PLY file of the C-alpha trace (Angstrom):
ply
format ascii 1.0
element vertex 198
property float x
property float y
property float z
element edge 197
property int vertex1
property int vertex2
end_header
84.34 59.44 -53.93
82.06 56.68 -52.60
84.41 53.95 -53.77
86.83 54.58 -50.92
84.06 53.78 -48.38
83.23 50.36 -49.87
86.10 48.52 -48.12
85.20 50.30 -44.88
81.56 49.20 -45.19
82.63 45.63 -46.00
84.86 45.56 -42.91
82.02 46.96 -40.80
79.51 44.37 -42.04
81.95 41.51 -41.42
82.79 42.67 -37.90
79.16 42.64 -36.70
78.93 39.94 -34.04
76.56 37.02 -34.36
73.29 37.47 -32.47
70.59 34.86 -32.12
67.24 36.09 -30.77
64.49 33.57 -30.08
61.07 33.18 -28.52
60.53 29.74 -27.02
57.82 28.07 -24.97
59.04 25.98 -22.05
56.31 23.62 -20.89
55.69 22.75 -17.24
58.17 20.18 -15.86
60.37 20.73 -18.97
63.82 22.08 -19.74
65.02 23.61 -23.01
68.76 23.73 -23.73
70.75 25.46 -26.48
74.34 25.01 -27.57
77.00 27.28 -29.09
80.51 26.29 -30.10
83.03 29.09 -29.56
86.76 29.70 -29.41
88.57 30.42 -26.14
88.50 34.09 -25.16
85.33 34.88 -27.13
82.92 37.18 -25.33
79.41 35.78 -24.91
76.33 37.53 -23.56
73.01 35.89 -22.67
70.00 38.17 -22.26
66.58 36.76 -21.41
63.13 37.90 -20.35
60.02 35.91 -19.44
57.22 37.26 -21.62
54.26 35.15 -20.44
53.28 32.45 -18.01
52.62 32.09 -14.32
54.73 34.27 -12.05
57.06 35.14 -14.96
59.96 33.16 -13.48
62.29 30.44 -14.75
65.51 28.66 -13.76
68.60 29.47 -15.86
71.86 27.56 -16.13
74.98 28.19 -18.22
77.50 25.33 -18.44
80.96 25.36 -20.03
82.47 22.63 -22.23
84.27 21.17 -19.21
80.94 20.63 -17.40
81.49 23.44 -14.89
78.52 25.68 -14.17
79.26 29.28 -15.15
75.95 30.67 -13.90
72.91 29.17 -12.22
69.85 31.18 -11.21
66.51 30.11 -9.80
63.12 31.73 -10.42
64.52 34.66 -12.39
62.27 36.93 -14.44
64.99 38.49 -16.58
68.74 38.71 -16.74
71.88 39.72 -18.60
75.02 37.63 -18.21
78.25 38.39 -20.04
81.33 36.21 -19.82
84.42 35.25 -21.80
84.76 31.65 -22.95
87.53 30.14 -20.82
88.07 27.15 -23.12
87.22 26.24 -26.67
84.16 24.05 -27.04
80.39 23.84 -26.77
78.70 26.07 -24.19
75.22 25.10 -23.01
72.52 27.39 -21.68
69.28 25.91 -20.36
65.91 27.30 -19.31
64.13 25.02 -16.85
60.45 25.16 -15.93
60.57 22.03 -13.76
59.31 23.91 -10.70
56.03 24.81 -12.46
53.13 22.43 -12.00
51.07 23.33 -15.06
51.98 26.72 -16.53
54.16 26.95 -19.66
56.48 29.97 -19.93
57.28 32.05 -23.01
60.95 33.07 -22.91
62.60 35.65 -25.16
66.36 35.28 -25.19
69.36 36.11 -27.31
72.94 35.01 -27.15
75.43 37.53 -28.49
78.69 35.90 -29.51
81.55 38.27 -30.21
84.50 37.78 -32.46
87.20 35.41 -31.22
90.35 37.22 -30.10
92.73 37.82 -32.97
96.47 38.10 -33.09
97.50 41.70 -33.64
98.57 42.40 -37.22
100.99 45.11 -38.20
98.64 46.73 -40.71
95.70 46.96 -38.34
94.72 50.55 -37.63
92.83 52.30 -34.91
90.04 52.88 -37.44
89.40 49.15 -37.63
89.36 48.99 -33.83
86.89 51.85 -33.73
84.68 50.08 -36.27
84.66 46.96 -34.09
83.75 49.01 -31.02
80.99 50.79 -32.93
79.67 47.46 -34.16
79.58 46.10 -30.61
77.79 49.25 -29.41
75.18 48.95 -32.17
74.63 45.33 -31.23
74.09 46.39 -27.63
71.55 49.01 -28.73
69.68 46.41 -30.78
69.56 44.03 -27.82
68.34 46.80 -25.53
65.56 47.69 -28.00
64.41 44.07 -28.12
64.48 43.96 -24.32
62.40 47.17 -24.10
59.87 45.82 -26.62
59.36 42.74 -24.48
58.99 44.84 -21.34
56.49 47.05 -23.17
54.48 44.00 -24.22
54.44 42.61 -20.68
53.40 45.92 -19.12
50.75 46.52 -21.79
49.27 43.11 -21.03
49.25 43.85 -17.29
47.65 47.27 -17.86
44.94 45.87 -20.14
44.20 43.09 -17.65
43.98 45.59 -14.78
41.78 47.90 -16.86
39.32 45.11 -17.68
39.09 44.17 -13.99
38.45 47.79 -12.99
35.70 48.11 -15.62
34.02 44.87 -14.48
34.25 45.89 -10.83
32.76 49.32 -11.67
29.78 47.69 -13.40
29.32 45.37 -10.41
29.40 48.33 -8.00
26.91 50.25 -10.18
24.52 47.27 -10.14
24.82 46.99 -6.35
24.20 50.74 -6.01
21.08 50.59 -8.21
19.78 47.55 -6.30
20.32 49.30 -2.95
18.59 52.45 -4.22
15.57 50.48 -5.42
15.47 48.60 -2.11
15.61 51.81 -0.06
12.88 53.46 -2.13
10.67 50.41 -1.73
11.33 50.27 2.04
10.63 53.98 2.56
7.51 53.74 0.44
6.21 50.91 2.63
7.18 52.85 5.78
5.00 55.82 4.89
2.05 53.80 3.65
-1.04 54.23 5.75
-2.62 50.91 6.51
-6.32 50.92 7.02
-8.04 48.26 8.89
-11.66 47.84 8.03
0 1
1 2
2 3
3 4
4 5
5 6
6 7
7 8
8 9
9 10
10 11
11 12
12 13
13 14
14 15
15 16
16 17
17 18
18 19
19 20
20 21
21 22
22 23
23 24
24 25
25 26
26 27
27 28
28 29
29 30
30 31
31 32
32 33
33 34
34 35
35 36
36 37
37 38
38 39
39 40
40 41
41 42
42 43
43 44
44 45
45 46
46 47
47 48
48 49
49 50
50 51
51 52
52 53
53 54
54 55
55 56
56 57
57 58
58 59
59 60
60 61
61 62
62 63
63 64
64 65
65 66
66 67
67 68
68 69
69 70
70 71
71 72
72 73
73 74
74 75
75 76
76 77
77 78
78 79
79 80
80 81
81 82
82 83
83 84
84 85
85 86
86 87
87 88
88 89
89 90
90 91
91 92
92 93
93 94
94 95
95 96
96 97
97 98
98 99
99 100
100 101
101 102
102 103
103 104
104 105
105 106
106 107
107 108
108 109
109 110
110 111
111 112
112 113
113 114
114 115
115 116
116 117
117 118
118 119
119 120
120 121
121 122
122 123
123 124
124 125
125 126
126 127
127 128
128 129
129 130
130 131
131 132
132 133
133 134
134 135
135 136
136 137
137 138
138 139
139 140
140 141
141 142
142 143
143 144
144 145
145 146
146 147
147 148
148 149
149 150
150 151
151 152
152 153
153 154
154 155
155 156
156 157
157 158
158 159
159 160
160 161
161 162
162 163
163 164
164 165
165 166
166 167
167 168
168 169
169 170
170 171
171 172
172 173
173 174
174 175
175 176
176 177
177 178
178 179
179 180
180 181
181 182
182 183
183 184
184 185
185 186
186 187
187 188
188 189
189 190
190 191
191 192
192 193
193 194
194 195
195 196
196 197
């Protein structure tokens, strides 16, 4: 019974698109570039998020093999860009921190590269198409989970930082309150003292 599902599972595992997820540190006044060689018509999707550093912003640029800029963004904190490769060749995507004076940035990004378009075969069924669609949907879910984990990490860091500041400020206010109370008691005590002149 299970033997008839083995070819289906093999087809499903082959049709999973390539995903590359990375964490990189881009130093101040630096630019990090990555390259992928793809066939014409292949769908590509770049997702990125700044995890740490400064104002959590970075410059992003995607360039095609012909040298034309596909996307260019300045001071972005996160983004999702999907496009189809217009020509065969090496596509470049760069993260630039040149605008920062001294703060390095930690960038989480992944580039999802789909399957190149195939010529329709006679024996291809709708089941194979459905498997490809399901594979693409699962890939999207995985990317969204990674994105949410990064957002969770960023917000947890912000919350812990805010909490520590609130605690320190509360202790400072308590010390000021105790000092004012002691000062008022001392002042009132001196006010009601009877001074005797002999």
